[in-house]
C-alpha positions, 0 to 999 in steps of 0.5 A: 501521468505515471503510475505505481503498483504496490504489492503487500509483502508482510503480513497485516496480523499484528499491525496497528488499527490506523495501518490496518485502515490504510491497507484497506483503503489502499485495497490490500487485503491479502499477502502478494495482492498488487494493486495500480494507482496513479502517482499523487501526493495523496497515494504517496501519503498513504503508502508512506504510513505502511512503507514496511508492509508493502513494495512498490514500483514506479512505471 
């Protein structure tokens, strides 16, 4: 199964609480932080909620 890398590129300041919880669940707490996840529907859905804050690369 492929993996995806998610990088937080925009600030968490001023975002909705539900989006902040999503970033916490992904483990993205600081700017420029990168996490690797298995590519599945659950992770894709979480990323979709905060797509304006993150950058995704598929490897």
